[in-house]
VOPAGU-2260 file (C-alpha; in pm, 1 decimal, decimal comma):
REM VOPAGU-2260
SITE   aa  ch    i         X         Y         Z
SITE  MET   A    0   14700,3   16366,4   11423,3
SITE  ASP   A    1   14355,6   16231,4   11353,2
SITE  ALA   A    2   14049,9   16440,8   11274,7
SITE  PRO   A    3   13816,5   16506,2   11561,3
SITE  GLY   A    4   13582,5   16235,1   11615,0
SITE  SER   A    5   13798,3   15991,8   11446,6
SITE  ARG   A    6   13764,3   15627,2   11560,6
SITE  TRP   A    7   14108,3   15538,8   11408,4
SITE  THR   A    8   14329,6   15347,6   11644,5
SITE  PRO   A    9   14671,9   15204,5   11587,8
SITE  HIS   A   10   14677,7   14833,6   11594,0
SITE  GLY   A   11   14877,4   14818,3   11920,4
SITE  ASP   A   12   15177,6   14912,4   12096,5
SITE  LEU   A   13   15526,9   14856,6   11993,2
SITE  LEU   A   14   15682,6   14593,1   12223,2
SITE  TYR   A   15   16027,6   14621,0   12367,0
SITE  ARG   A   16   16288,0   14434,6   12541,4
SITE  THR   A   17   16611,9   14509,0   12702,7
SITE  ASP   A   18   16909,3   14326,5   12577,2
SITE  ARG   A   19   17210,0   14216,6   12809,1
SITE  HIS   A   20   17384,9   14534,7   12789,8
SITE  GLY   A   21   17076,4   14724,0   12905,9
SITE  THR   A   22   16986,1   14853,7   12558,5
SITE  ARG   A   23   16624,4   14882,7   12463,7
SITE  VAL   A   24   16534,1   14680,0   12147,1
SITE  GLY   A   25   16212,3   14736,5   11953,0
SITE  ILE   A   26   16039,0   14403,4   11866,1
SITE  LEU   A   27   15842,3   14430,3   11531,5
SITE  PRO   A   28   15600,0   14178,8   11391,4
SITE  ALA   A   29   15761,1   13931,2   11177,6
SITE  THR   A   30   15472,1   13853,7   10953,1
SITE  CYS   A   31   15272,5   14137,5   10756,1
SITE  LEU   A   32   14936,5   14236,8   10893,4
SITE  ARG   A   33   14738,3   14027,4   10641,9
SITE  GLY   A   34   14925,6   13721,5   10769,6
SITE  GLU   A   35   15062,6   13618,5   10424,8
SITE  HIS   A   36   15409,5   13723,5   10413,6
SITE  SER   A   37   15731,7   13674,8   10619,5
SITE  LEU   A   38   15884,3   14007,6   10655,1
SITE  HIS   A   39   16238,7   13835,8   10688,7
SITE  ALA   A   40   16174,1   13701,7   10330,1
SITE  VAL   A   41   15997,0   13984,5   10153,5
SITE  GLY   A   42   16129,6   14293,4   10327,2
SITE  TYR   A   43   15993,5   14568,8   10522,6
SITE  ARG   A   44   16014,6   14928,4   10604,0
SITE  ALA   A   45   15979,5   15081,8   10969,6
SITE  ILE   A   46   15873,2   15434,5   10941,2
SITE  GLU   A   47   15829,3   15683,4   11232,1
SITE  THR   A   48   15524,1   15880,2   11146,8
SITE  GLY   A   49   15608,6   16182,7   11354,0
SITE  ASP   A   50   15291,2   16163,4   11569,3
SITE  GLY   A   51   15405,0   15889,8   11801,9
SITE  HIS   A   52   15337,8   15585,8   11572,9
SITE  LEU   A   53   15553,4   15344,4   11381,2
SITE  ARG   A   54   15452,6   15189,1   11057,1
SITE  VAL   A   55   15589,1   14859,0   10979,0
SITE  VAL   A   56   15534,2   14824,5   10584,2
SITE  CYS   A   57   15523,9   14487,0   10398,8
SITE  GLN   A   58   15719,8   14528,9   10078,3
SITE  ALA   A   59   15502,8   14245,6    9923,3
SITE  CYS   A   60   15167,8   14371,9   10003,7
SITE  VAL   A   61   15258,8   14735,1    9904,7
SITE  SER   A   62   15412,5   14629,5    9567,6
SITE  GLN   A   63   15097,1   14453,0    9462,2
SITE  THR   A   64   14887,7   14634,6    9181,0
SITE  PRO   A   65   14698,9   14804,2    9331,0
SITE  PRO   A   66   14859,4   14781,4    9675,1
SITE  TYR   A   67   14675,7   14571,8    9946,2
SITE  PRO   A   68   14482,4   14803,7   10168,3
SITE  ASP   A   69   14622,6   14650,9   10496,1
SITE  ASN   A   70   14985,9   14681,1   10391,0
SITE  TYR   A   71   15131,2   14786,6   10732,5
SITE  TRP   A   72   15108,8   14768,4   11093,0
SITE  THR   A   73   15063,7   15078,6   11290,2
SITE  LEU   A   74   15208,6   15045,6   11635,8
SITE  ARG   A   75   15210,8   15326,9   11902,4
SITE  LEU   A   76   15543,9   15434,6   12035,1
SITE  THR   A   77   15679,8   15516,7   12377,8
SITE  GLU   A   78   15991,8   15704,2   12458,9
SITE  PRO   A   79   16290,0   15659,7   12431,8
SITE  THR   A   80   16268,3   15522,3   12061,8
SITE  PRO   A   81   16501,7   15235,7   12043,7
SITE  ALA   A   82   16821,0   15249,7   11840,7
SITE  ARG   A   83   16763,7   14893,4   11691,9
SITE  ALA   A   84   16472,5   14652,0   11617,9
SITE  GLU   A   85   16425,7   14290,9   11564,7
SITE  LEU   A   86   16158,5   14070,7   11406,8
SITE  ASP   A   87   15948,8   13838,6   11615,9
SITE  ASP   A   88   15597,3   13729,8   11588,1
SITE  ALA   A   89   15552,4   13568,8   11931,1
SITE  PRO   A   90   15473,1   13867,0   12142,2
SITE  TYR   A   91   15219,4   13982,7   11872,3
SITE  GLN   A   92   15015,5   13665,8   11864,5
SITE  PRO   A   93   14745,9   13789,5   12109,4
SITE  LEU   A   94   14687,8   14094,5   11886,6
SITE  ARG   A   95   14690,6   13898,9   11566,7
SITE  HIS   A   96   14416,3   13698,1   11717,1
SITE  GLN   A   97   14205,3   13999,2   11778,5
SITE  LEU   A   98   14269,2   14154,1   11438,7
SITE  ALA   A   99   14227,2   13834,9   11232,6
SITE  PRO   A  100   13855,0   13884,4   11118,4
SITE  THR   A  101   13913,4   14226,1   10988,9
SITE  THR   A  102   14250,8   14190,8   10828,1
SITE  ARG   A  103   14218,0   13868,9   10619,1
C-alpha cells in the first residue's frame, strides 16, 4: 500500500492471453524497463508483491553496482493470477513509448 497522498502508480497492467486450452497466460515484457537488456538473455524474476502488483526484475540491471534505479517493471494484476507466463514485447510497445523519456 502506498502512503496517503502518494503519486506513485504502476507502469501499467499485466496483459493476458488465453491459450488454445482456455488457460489464462500472463504476458510479461521481454525487455527491461530501461530498454537495455533482453530478459530472455539476462534472466528475470517475476515477484507478486502482495498488494495486487507484479514486479518483473531484470537480473542484469539489479546486478549493477550500484543497481540501476529502474531495474523492474511494476504491473497491476487482475484476478485470477495466471499459472504461467511468457515474454513478449509487442503488447507493451505503446506503454514503452509513453515511458521512454523517464526511463532512459
